C-alpha positions, -999 to +999 in steps of 0.1 A: +000+005-004+030+025+006+047+020-025+009+020-044+005+055-026+040+065-035+037+052-071+008+072-077+016+104-058+043+104-082+020+096-114-001+126-104+028+150-105+046+137-139+010+144-156+006+181-143-024+168-121-009+182-092+018+210-084+049+197-065+032+201-029-009+200-038-030+174-031-036+138-011-042+111-011-058+080+019-066+043+013-089+029+041-081-006+059-106-018+084-109+010+108-081+030+095-071+058+067-036+053+054-033+089+044-004+119+030+008+140+054-005+178+059+023+196+029+038+164+018+053+164-016+032+135-038+058+130-061+086+120-036+065+105-010+082+086+017+071+065+045+071+096+072+048+111+049+020+088+053-001+088+085-026+062+096-056+079+112-089+062+124-118+061+106-143+071+132-118+095+161-101+125+151-076+128+181-049+105+163-050+131+133-021+155+143+002+157+109-022+143+090-036+157+052-059+187+061-085+172+041-088+140+064-124+154+077-135+155+039-118+121+032-133+100+070-166+115+060-164+097+028-152+064+038-178+065+066-206+074+040-199+056+008-180+021+027-172+000-008-149+030-013-116+019-001-091+047-021-094+090-027-078+111-047-080+149-042-061+173-066-058+199-084-063+193-117-057+230-137-075+224-167-108+208-144-100+236-116-107+262-147-141+244-158-152+243-123-151+280-124-179+287-150-196+254-151-220+233-123-215+200-143-188+194-164-196+171-189-170+158-210-172+159-250-145+126-259-159+088-260-132+078-232-144+112-205-180+101-213-175+066-208-158+068-171-170+099-164-206+111-181-208+137-158-190+155-137-205+176-104-191+210-098-199+215-061-197+256-048-186+264-011-169+295+003-143+276+020-130+250-002-098+234+019-109+208+047-141+224+057-170+212+076-191+217+047-172+201+019-169+172+045-208+171+049-219+175+012-193+155-007-202+119+005-238+121-011-220+130-040-195+109-041-219+079-038-232+087-072-205+103-094-168+089-096-150+119-095-163+153-074-152+192-089-149+211-059-151+252-077-117+270-076-106+245-056-095+205-071-109+174-078-123+142-052-120+108-069-129+075-050-123+040-060-125+002-050-086+006-049-062+034-057-054+027-091-093+036-096-099+070-077-065+078-097-073+069-128-109+090-128-088+119-117-065+115-150-095+111-171-111+139-154-082+162-160-074+149-197-116+149-210-113+181-194-080+197-216-103+185-247-133+207-236-110+233-233-090+227-258-120+223-280-137+258-273-103+274-284-114+263-321-133+281-346-171+275-342 
């Protein structure tokens, strides 16, 4: 599991989906969540960058990502999810600024993500509002954008959640490029 977190953290950075210190990931095992620490460089994770927190007890959260409460809320509401990736895909963020739903126009994007809801809130980073609303959205959608902030994807595996984030950014880039073509 540690090696997987390291592999997908590096992949998200190399694809330009996260900057040097952005995003976070977690994996759930029984009553525990293994989540990246606050401020970790996903591109160069070490064993010390993964924090073990309890699914129901926030007393263990010291050092963990500021999004830990959001991950916890999703896992509690969506027990079939075993991994969450939170990333800052640039093209997805741009589209989230003016859209309530991102609808892929390419075949692969539409196959995996028929529509991506955009959730807006005044305080998007590690907020109680995101923790309260995201689980319901992720129970019916593979990826959710938080307006102007980033995307959350859930999956049965870390690979699946990372793939949805990658598809989101690819589909968003295609939408953006398509909008630049003369009509």
